[in-house]
KETORVEX-775564 format. One record per atom (N, C-alpha, C): atom name; residue in one letter; x, y, z. Coordinates in Angstrom, 3 decimals. Example, Ala and Ser with C-alpha at 12.3 -4.5 7.8 and 13.67 -1.06 7.14 Angstrom:
# KETORVEX-775564
+------+------+----------+----------+----------+
| atom | type |       xx |       yy |       zz |
+------+------+----------+----------+----------+
|    N |    A |   13.190 |   -5.690 |    7.800 |
|   CA |    A |   12.300 |   -4.500 |    7.800 |
|    C |    A |   13.200 |   -3.300 |    7.800 |
|    N |    S |   12.850 |   -2.250 |    7.080 |
|   CA |    S |   13.670 |   -1.060 |    7.140 |
|    C |    S |   12.900 |    0.030 |    7.870 |
+------+------+----------+----------+----------+
# end
This chain:
# KETORVEX-775564
+------+------+----------+----------+----------+
| atom | type |       xx |       yy |       zz |
+------+------+----------+----------+----------+
|    N |    M |    0.849 |   -1.175 |    0.000 |
|   CA |    M |    0.000 |    0.000 |    0.000 |
|    C |    M |    0.891 |    1.233 |    0.000 |
|    N |    T |    0.485 |    2.210 |   -0.737 |
|   CA |    T |    1.232 |    3.453 |   -0.843 |
|    C |    T |    0.635 |    4.495 |    0.095 |
|    N |    R |    1.507 |    5.252 |    0.706 |
|   CA |    R |    1.058 |    6.339 |    1.585 |
|    C |    R |    1.192 |    7.661 |    0.843 |
|    N |    I |    0.258 |    8.579 |    1.115 |
|   CA |    I |    0.361 |    9.922 |    0.553 |
|    C |    I |    0.137 |   10.924 |    1.680 |
|    N |    L |    0.613 |   12.115 |    1.473 |
|   CA |    L |    0.435 |   13.193 |    2.441 |
|    C |    L |   -0.561 |   14.180 |    1.841 |
|    N |    V |   -1.639 |   14.438 |    2.567 |
|   CA |    V |   -2.667 |   15.355 |    2.092 |
|    C |    V |   -2.845 |   16.453 |    3.137 |
|    N |    S |   -2.851 |   17.674 |    2.690 |
|   CA |    S |   -3.072 |   18.800 |    3.596 |
|    C |    S |   -4.543 |   19.181 |    3.568 |
|    N |    I |   -5.148 |   19.248 |    4.755 |
|   CA |    I |   -6.545 |   19.662 |    4.858 |
|    C |    I |   -6.657 |   20.693 |    5.981 |
|    N |    P |   -7.659 |   21.543 |    5.910 |
|   CA |    P |   -7.838 |   22.545 |    6.963 |
|    C |    P |   -8.056 |   21.877 |    8.324 |
|    N |    D |   -7.614 |   22.561 |    9.380 |
|   CA |    D |   -7.708 |   22.010 |   10.733 |
|    C |    D |   -9.138 |   21.680 |   11.136 |
|    N |    D |  -10.093 |   22.564 |   10.797 |
|   CA |    D |  -11.480 |   22.304 |   11.199 |
|    C |    D |  -12.041 |   21.063 |   10.493 |
|    N |    L |  -11.679 |   20.850 |    9.226 |
|   CA |    L |  -12.108 |   19.650 |    8.523 |
|    C |    L |  -11.459 |   18.413 |    9.139 |
|    N |    H |  -10.197 |   18.536 |    9.522 |
|   CA |    H |   -9.491 |   17.422 |   10.166 |
|    C |    H |  -10.210 |   17.009 |   11.449 |
|    N |    D |  -10.619 |   17.992 |   12.256 |
|   CA |    D |  -11.316 |   17.704 |   13.511 |
|    C |    D |  -12.652 |   17.002 |   13.260 |
|    N |    V |  -13.375 |   17.472 |   12.254 |
|   CA |    V |  -14.672 |   16.869 |   11.938 |
|    C |    V |  -14.479 |   15.443 |   11.425 |
|    N |    L |  -13.487 |   15.231 |   10.557 |
|   CA |    L |  -13.218 |   13.886 |   10.046 |
|    C |    L |  -12.794 |   12.931 |   11.154 |
|    N |    R |  -11.998 |   13.444 |   12.085 |
|   CA |    R |  -11.580 |   12.602 |   13.219 |
|    C |    R |  -12.804 |   12.171 |   14.025 |
|    N |    E |  -13.702 |   13.117 |   14.311 |
|   CA |    E |  -14.909 |   12.774 |   15.065 |
|    C |    E |  -15.790 |   11.802 |   14.276 |
|    N |    L |  -15.909 |   12.015 |   12.980 |
|   CA |    L |  -16.702 |   11.123 |   12.134 |
|    C |    L |  -16.108 |    9.710 |   12.139 |
|    N |    A |  -14.803 |    9.616 |   12.083 |
|   CA |    A |  -14.139 |    8.308 |   12.122 |
|    C |    A |  -14.407 |    7.611 |   13.448 |
|    N |    V |  -14.352 |    8.343 |   14.542 |
|   CA |    V |  -14.630 |    7.755 |   15.860 |
|    C |    V |  -16.075 |    7.280 |   15.923 |
|    N |    R |  -16.993 |    8.092 |   15.451 |
|   CA |    R |  -18.413 |    7.712 |   15.468 |
|    C |    R |  -18.678 |    6.461 |   14.630 |
|    N |    N |  -17.954 |    6.307 |   13.528 |
|   CA |    N |  -18.133 |    5.154 |   12.657 |
|    C |    N |  -17.207 |    3.990 |   13.010 |
|    N |    R |  -16.468 |    4.165 |   14.085 |
|   CA |    R |  -15.528 |    3.121 |   14.547 |
|    C |    R |  -14.612 |    2.650 |   13.422 |
|    N |    T |  -13.974 |    3.616 |   12.782 |
|   CA |    T |  -13.037 |    3.318 |   11.711 |
|    C |    T |  -11.882 |    4.301 |   11.799 |
|    N |    S |  -10.919 |    4.141 |   10.953 |
|   CA |    S |   -9.794 |    5.079 |   10.930 |
|    C |    S |  -10.101 |    6.213 |    9.953 |
|    N |    M |   -9.403 |    7.318 |   10.132 |
|   CA |    M |   -9.575 |    8.432 |    9.192 |
|    C |    M |   -9.135 |    8.007 |    7.802 |
|    N |    S |   -8.099 |    7.188 |    7.735 |
|   CA |    S |   -7.611 |    6.709 |    6.452 |
|    C |    S |   -8.696 |    5.938 |    5.701 |
|    N |    K |   -9.360 |    5.013 |    6.388 |
|   CA |    K |  -10.424 |    4.233 |    5.753 |
|    C |    K |  -11.605 |    5.116 |    5.366 |
|    N |    L |  -11.903 |    6.077 |    6.201 |
|   CA |    L |  -13.005 |    7.001 |    5.933 |
|    C |    L |  -12.735 |    7.800 |    4.653 |
|    N |    I |  -11.531 |    8.340 |    4.538 |
|   CA |    I |  -11.174 |    9.147 |    3.375 |
|    C |    I |  -11.078 |    8.275 |    2.125 |
|    N |    L |  -10.504 |    7.074 |    2.257 |
|   CA |    L |  -10.400 |    6.172 |    1.113 |
|    C |    L |  -11.782 |    5.805 |    0.580 |
|    N |    A |  -12.718 |    5.518 |    1.470 |
|   CA |    A |  -14.084 |    5.184 |    1.042 |
|    C |    A |  -14.724 |    6.370 |    0.322 |
|    N |    A |  -14.493 |    7.576 |    0.825 |
|   CA |    A |  -15.067 |    8.768 |    0.188 |
|    C |    A |  -14.489 |    8.969 |   -1.214 |
|    N |    V |  -13.198 |    8.762 |   -1.366 |
|   CA |    V |  -12.559 |    8.911 |   -2.681 |
|    C |    V |  -13.097 |    7.859 |   -3.642 |
|    N |    E |  -13.177 |    6.601 |   -3.177 |
|   CA |    E |  -13.679 |    5.530 |   -4.050 |
|    C |    E |  -15.131 |    5.781 |   -4.455 |
|    N |    D |  -15.959 |    6.242 |   -3.521 |
|   CA |    D |  -17.363 |    6.528 |   -3.848 |
|    C |    D |  -17.473 |    7.691 |   -4.835 |
|    N |    T |  -16.678 |    8.725 |   -4.625 |
|   CA |    T |  -16.743 |    9.917 |   -5.462 |
|    C |    T |  -16.274 |    9.644 |   -6.886 |
|    N |    Y |  -15.212 |    8.855 |   -7.014 |
|   CA |    Y |  -14.607 |    8.636 |   -8.327 |
|    C |    Y |  -14.796 |    7.209 |   -8.847 |
|    N |    E |  -15.826 |    6.530 |   -8.373 |
|   CA |    E |  -16.052 |    5.124 |   -8.727 |
|    C |    E |  -16.087 |    4.895 |  -10.237 |
|    N |    D |  -16.854 |    5.682 |  -10.956 |
|   CA |    D |  -16.990 |    5.480 |  -12.402 |
|    C |    D |  -15.668 |    5.722 |  -13.130 |
|    N |    E |  -14.973 |    6.795 |  -12.751 |
|   CA |    E |  -13.700 |    7.105 |  -13.397 |
|    C |    E |  -12.660 |    6.032 |  -13.092 |
|    N |    I |  -12.632 |    5.532 |  -11.854 |
|   CA |    I |  -11.695 |    4.475 |  -11.472 |
|    C |    I |  -11.983 |    3.214 |  -12.278 |
|    N |    D |  -13.259 |    2.848 |  -12.381 |
|   CA |    D |  -13.636 |    1.662 |  -13.164 |
|    C |    D |  -13.207 |    1.809 |  -14.626 |
|    N |    A |  -13.369 |    3.005 |  -15.187 |
|   CA |    A |  -12.998 |    3.242 |  -16.584 |
|    C |    A |  -11.492 |    3.066 |  -16.772 |
|    N |    I |  -10.708 |    3.606 |  -15.872 |
|   CA |    I |   -9.247 |    3.496 |  -15.988 |
|    C |    I |   -8.803 |    2.046 |  -15.828 |
|    N |    V |   -9.390 |    1.328 |  -14.865 |
|   CA |    V |   -9.047 |   -0.088 |  -14.669 |
|    C |    V |   -9.390 |   -0.885 |  -15.926 |
|    N |    G |  -10.546 |   -0.614 |  -16.519 |
|   CA |    G |  -10.939 |   -1.292 |  -17.748 |
|    C |    G |  -10.006 |   -0.975 |  -18.905 |
|    N |    E |   -9.624 |    0.292 |  -19.040 |
|   CA |    E |   -8.702 |    0.686 |  -20.101 |
|    C |    E |   -7.359 |   -0.008 |  -19.956 |
|    N |    R |   -6.871 |   -0.105 |  -18.728 |
|   CA |    R |   -5.593 |   -0.777 |  -18.485 |
|    C |    R |   -5.681 |   -2.266 |  -18.815 |
|    N |    A |   -6.793 |   -2.902 |  -18.427 |
|   CA |    A |   -6.967 |   -4.327 |  -18.730 |
|    C |    A |   -7.023 |   -4.553 |  -20.234 |
|    N |    L |   -7.721 |   -3.692 |  -20.940 |
|   CA |    L |   -7.804 |   -3.807 |  -22.391 |
|    C |    L |   -6.421 |   -3.634 |  -23.021 |
|    N |    A |   -5.653 |   -2.670 |  -22.528 |
|   CA |    A |   -4.307 |   -2.444 |  -23.061 |
|    C |    A |   -3.424 |   -3.673 |  -22.831 |
|    N |    R |   -3.530 |   -4.299 |  -21.651 |
|   CA |    R |   -2.759 |   -5.521 |  -21.375 |
|    C |    R |   -3.178 |   -6.641 |  -22.319 |
|    N |    H |   -4.474 |   -6.763 |  -22.531 |
|   CA |    H |   -4.981 |   -7.801 |  -23.435 |
|    C |    H |   -4.484 |   -7.581 |  -24.865 |
|    N |    L |   -4.551 |   -6.357 |  -25.326 |
|   CA |    L |   -4.112 |   -6.065 |  -26.689 |
|    C |    L |   -2.605 |   -6.275 |  -26.846 |
|    N |    A |   -1.851 |   -6.033 |  -25.778 |
|   CA |    A |   -0.408 |   -6.222 |  -25.837 |
|    C |    A |   -0.041 |   -7.701 |  -25.888 |
|    N |    E |   -0.837 |   -8.548 |  -25.213 |
|   CA |    E |   -0.548 |   -9.985 |  -25.192 |
|    C |    E |   -1.852 |  -10.783 |  -25.149 |
|    N |    P |   -2.555 |  -10.873 |  -26.271 |
|   CA |    P |   -3.869 |  -11.519 |  -26.301 |
|    C |    P |   -3.836 |  -13.009 |  -25.993 |
|    N |    S |   -2.719 |  -13.673 |  -26.222 |
|   CA |    S |   -2.664 |  -15.125 |  -25.985 |
|    C |    S |   -2.720 |  -15.477 |  -24.504 |
|    N |    S |   -2.480 |  -14.505 |  -23.629 |
|   CA |    S |   -2.495 |  -14.799 |  -22.191 |
|    C |    S |   -3.907 |  -14.722 |  -21.598 |
|    N |    Y |   -4.898 |  -14.428 |  -22.428 |
|   CA |    Y |   -6.271 |  -14.325 |  -21.966 |
|    C |    Y |   -7.136 |  -15.384 |  -22.640 |
|    N |    A |   -8.178 |  -15.813 |  -21.929 |
|   CA |    A |   -9.102 |  -16.809 |  -22.476 |
|    C |    A |  -10.212 |  -16.103 |  -23.257 |
|    N |    S |  -10.696 |  -16.760 |  -24.296 |
|   CA |    S |  -11.821 |  -16.205 |  -25.047 |
|    C |    S |  -13.102 |  -16.425 |  -24.245 |
|    N |    W |  -14.145 |  -15.723 |  -24.633 |
|   CA |    W |  -15.424 |  -15.872 |  -23.938 |
|    C |    W |  -15.941 |  -17.303 |  -24.056 |
|    N |    D |  -15.755 |  -17.923 |  -25.203 |
|   CA |    D |  -16.195 |  -19.311 |  -25.384 |
|    C |    D |  -15.437 |  -20.255 |  -24.442 |
|    N |    E |  -14.131 |  -20.015 |  -24.274 |
|   CA |    E |  -13.348 |  -20.840 |  -23.341 |
|    C |    E |  -13.838 |  -20.660 |  -21.907 |
|    N |    V |  -14.127 |  -19.428 |  -21.547 |
|   CA |    V |  -14.619 |  -19.145 |  -20.194 |
|    C |    V |  -15.964 |  -19.839 |  -19.975 |
|    N |    K |  -16.872 |  -19.736 |  -20.958 |
|   CA |    K |  -18.175 |  -20.392 |  -20.821 |
|    C |    K |  -18.021 |  -21.900 |  -20.681 |
|    N |    T |  -17.130 |  -22.489 |  -21.453 |
|   CA |    T |  -16.906 |  -23.930 |  -21.387 |
|    C |    T |  -16.396 |  -24.339 |  -20.010 |
|    N |    R |  -15.432 |  -23.583 |  -19.491 |
|   CA |    R |  -14.898 |  -23.876 |  -18.150 |
|    C |    R |  -15.970 |  -23.731 |  -17.077 |
|    N |    L |  -16.738 |  -22.647 |  -17.140 |
|   CA |    L |  -17.792 |  -22.430 |  -16.145 |
|    C |    L |  -18.852 |  -23.514 |  -16.214 |
|    N |    R |  -19.221 |  -23.936 |  -17.424 |
|   CA |    R |  -20.213 |  -24.996 |  -17.586 |
|    C |    R |  -19.691 |  -26.303 |  -16.993 |
|    N |    A |  -18.416 |  -26.613 |  -17.234 |
|   CA |    A |  -17.815 |  -27.844 |  -16.695 |
|    C |    A |  -17.776 |  -27.793 |  -15.169 |
|    N |    Q |  -17.438 |  -26.635 |  -14.616 |
|   CA |    Q |  -17.417 |  -26.490 |  -13.153 |
|    C |    Q |  -18.813 |  -26.663 |  -12.568 |
|    N |    A |  -19.807 |  -26.066 |  -13.221 |
|   CA |    A |  -21.183 |  -26.174 |  -12.726 |
|    C |    A |  -21.669 |  -27.617 |  -12.786 |
|    N |    E |  -21.347 |  -28.311 |  -13.883 |
|   CA |    E |  -21.754 |  -29.713 |  -14.004 |
|    C |    E |  -21.075 |  -30.571 |  -12.946 |
|    N |    A |  -19.804 |  -30.299 |  -12.657 |
|   CA |    A |  -19.094 |  -31.057 |  -11.622 |
|    C |    A |  -19.726 |  -30.819 |  -10.250 |
|    N |    R |  -20.101 |  -29.566 |   -9.973 |
|   CA |    R |  -20.759 |  -29.264 |   -8.685 |
|    C |    R |  -22.113 |  -29.971 |   -8.578 |
|    N |    L |  -22.872 |  -29.952 |   -9.668 |
|   CA |    L |  -24.170 |  -30.631 |   -9.654 |
|    C |    L |  -23.996 |  -32.131 |   -9.431 |
|    N |    K |  -22.980 |  -32.687 |  -10.032 |
|   CA |    K |  -22.705 |  -34.108 |   -9.866 |
|    C |    K |  -22.350 |  -34.407 |   -8.408 |
|    N |    Q |  -21.518 |  -33.547 |   -7.810 |
|   CA |    Q |  -21.152 |  -33.716 |   -6.400 |
|    C |    Q |  -22.383 |  -33.593 |   -5.514 |
|    N |    M |  -23.215 |  -32.605 |   -5.802 |
|   CA |    M |  -24.422 |  -32.405 |   -4.998 |
|    C |    M |  -25.356 |  -33.593 |   -5.139 |
|    N |    S |  -25.461 |  -34.113 |   -6.346 |
|   CA |    S |  -26.333 |  -35.248 |   -6.600 |
|    C |    S |  -25.844 |  -36.484 |   -5.860 |
|    N |    S |  -24.530 |  -36.737 |   -5.897 |
|   CA |    S |  -24.007 |  -37.911 |   -5.203 |
|    C |    S |  -24.119 |  -37.734 |   -3.694 |
|    N |    A |  -23.957 |  -36.513 |   -3.209 |
|   CA |    A |  -24.122 |  -36.265 |   -1.772 |
|    C |    A |  -25.574 |  -36.490 |   -1.372 |
|    N |    A |  -26.509 |  -36.078 |   -2.229 |
|   CA |    A |  -27.933 |  -36.275 |   -1.936 |
|    C |    A |  -28.265 |  -37.763 |   -1.925 |
|    N |    R |  -27.669 |  -38.519 |   -2.860 |
|   CA |    R |  -27.917 |  -39.962 |   -2.875 |
|    C |    R |  -27.382 |  -40.616 |   -1.608 |
|    N |    R |  -26.204 |  -40.167 |   -1.161 |
|   CA |    R |  -25.653 |  -40.732 |    0.084 |
|    C |    R |  -26.556 |  -40.401 |    1.258 |
|    N |    T |  -27.074 |  -39.187 |    1.285 |
|   CA |    T |  -27.971 |  -38.778 |    2.364 |
|    C |    T |  -29.245 |  -39.604 |    2.333 |
|    N |    D |  -29.803 |  -39.821 |    1.135 |
|   CA |    D |  -31.006 |  -40.640 |    1.003 |
|    C |    D |  -30.736 |  -42.068 |    1.439 |
|    N |    A |  -29.574 |  -42.599 |    1.100 |
|   CA |    A |  -29.232 |  -43.970 |    1.489 |
|    C |    A |  -29.162 |  -44.091 |    2.998 |
|    N |    V |  -28.622 |  -43.069 |    3.640 |
|   CA |    V |  -28.542 |  -43.094 |    5.102 |
|    C |    V |  -29.938 |  -43.053 |    5.693 |
|    N |    K |  -30.815 |  -42.256 |    5.111 |
|   CA |    K |  -32.182 |  -42.150 |    5.617 |
|    C |    K |  -32.941 |  -43.463 |    5.439 |
|    N |    K |  -32.639 |  -44.206 |    4.355 |
|   CA |    K |  -33.372 |  -45.427 |    4.067 |
|    C |    K |  -32.795 |  -46.650 |    4.781 |
|    N |    T |  -31.677 |  -46.497 |    5.461 |
|   CA |    T |  -31.081 |  -47.624 |    6.166 |
|    C |    T |  -32.026 |  -48.047 |    7.279 |
|    N |    P |  -32.409 |  -49.329 |    7.281 |
|   CA |    P |  -33.344 |  -49.768 |    8.316 |
|    C |    P |  -32.688 |  -49.709 |    9.690 |
|    N |    T |  -33.477 |  -49.358 |   10.643 |
|   CA |    T |  -32.984 |  -49.309 |   12.014 |
|    C |    T |  -33.707 |  -50.372 |   12.823 |
|    N |    K |  -33.076 |  -50.803 |   13.889 |
|   CA |    K |  -33.699 |  -51.800 |   14.756 |
|    C |    K |  -34.846 |  -51.138 |   15.496 |
|    N |    P |  -35.931 |  -51.887 |   15.658 |
|   CA |    P |  -37.039 |  -51.297 |   16.411 |
|    C |    P |  -36.625 |  -51.136 |   17.862 |
|    N |    R |  -37.128 |  -50.091 |   18.443 |
|   CA |    R |  -36.815 |  -49.849 |   19.857 |
|    C |    R |  -37.653 |  -50.773 |   20.723 |
|    N |    V |  -37.006 |  -51.369 |   21.688 |
|   CA |    V |  -37.718 |  -52.227 |   22.630 |
|    C |    V |  -37.965 |  -51.405 |   23.886 |
|    N |    R |  -39.243 |  -51.336 |   24.227 |
|   CA |    R |  -39.588 |  -50.566 |   25.424 |
|    C |    R |  -39.866 |  -51.522 |   26.561 |
|    N |    T |  -39.315 |  -51.223 |   27.651 |
|   CA |    T |  -39.569 |  -52.039 |   28.833 |
|    C |    T |  -40.172 |  -51.159 |   29.906 |
|    N |    R |  -41.024 |  -51.767 |   30.683 |
|   CA |    R |  -41.633 |  -51.016 |   31.777 |
|    C |    R |  -40.918 |  -51.409 |   33.049 |
|    N |    I |  -40.556 |  -50.420 |   33.740 |
|   CA |    I |  -39.932 |  -50.689 |   35.037 |
|    C |    I |  -40.991 |  -50.327 |   36.085 |
|    N |    G |  -41.354 |  -51.341 |   36.839 |
|   CA |    G |  -42.401 |  -51.110 |   37.821 |
|    C |    G |  -41.863 |  -51.337 |   39.233 |
|    N |    V |  -42.628 |  -50.897 |   40.148 |
|   CA |    V |  -42.268 |  -51.090 |   41.551 |
|    C |    V |  -43.126 |  -52.231 |   42.090 |
|    N |    Q |  -42.491 |  -53.237 |   42.667 |
|   CA |    Q |  -43.245 |  -54.353 |   43.236 |
|    C |    Q |  -43.463 |  -54.119 |   44.710 |
|    N |    N |  -44.624 |  -54.564 |   45.205 |
|   CA |    N |  -44.940 |  -54.411 |   46.624 |
|    C |    N |  -44.467 |  -55.581 |   47.405 |
+------+------+----------+----------+----------+
# end
């Protein structure tokens, strides 16, 4: 993580400190969240532009959409298969016959 030095007016610093205490967070986290919220769209655009530039520079290092869909479909089918076999094991356990309970009466003799 990179640190930066930002100068802000003293009265704003005091208010931010109190706000951080009220929200049980640090001033750093408070300011970072405000910056991310304020510039969310611009940050997303720059991140996307950088990813596109990396892809264009070396396209072979990225998967095509068809490859991604194939992988995701295979993963989903494997999960369904696991869930199905787990359900069958659970059903088998439920269907296992159990011994009938024998009840005995304990009485007091005179």
